[in-house]
C-alpha positions in Angstrom: 37.3 -18.4 -32.9 34.2 -20.5 -33.3 33.2 -19.9 -29.7 33.4 -16.2 -30.2 31.1 -16.3 -33.2 28.6 -18.5 -31.3 28.7 -16.1 -28.3 28.1 -13.1 -30.6 25.2 -14.9 -32.3 23.6 -15.9 -29.0 24.0 -12.3 -27.7 22.3 -11.0 -30.9 19.4 -13.5 -30.5 19.0 -12.4 -26.9 18.9 -8.7 -27.8 16.4 -9.4 -30.6 14.2 -11.3 -28.2 14.4 -8.5 -25.6 13.6 -5.8 -28.1 10.8 -7.6 -30.0 9.0 -9.4 -27.2 9.9 -8.4 -23.6 9.8 -4.6 -24.0 6.4 -4.5 -25.8 4.9 -6.8 -23.2 6.2 -4.5 -20.4 4.7 -1.5 -22.2 1.4 -3.3 -22.5 1.4 -4.2 -18.8 2.1 -0.6 -17.9 -0.8 0.7 -20.0 -3.2 -1.8 -18.4 -2.0 -0.8 -15.0 -2.7 2.8 -15.7 -6.2 1.9 -16.9 -6.9 -0.2 -13.9 -5.7 2.5 -11.5 -8.1 5.0 -13.2 -11.0 2.5 -12.9 -10.2 1.9 -9.2 -10.2 5.7 -8.6 -13.6 6.0 -10.2 -15.0 3.2 -8.2 -13.6 4.6 -5.0 -15.2 8.0 -5.7 -18.5 6.3 -6.4 -18.4 4.2 -3.2 -17.5 7.3 -1.2 -20.4 9.2 -2.6 -22.8 6.3 -2.0 -21.6 5.9 1.6 -22.1 9.6 2.3 -25.6 9.3 1.0 -26.4 6.4 3.2 -25.3 8.1 6.4 
């Protein structure tokens, strides 16, 4: 019986950690990835316009 209670408590701690730490970090990383992709697209556009001007 004691092992079952310990297992349930450890599972609850793991779920709390997942919900409170890992998921928000993943969302933050996703947001930064989207921002970086937008910045790269802007830079690519600027480089392409510059290279067409040089030719």
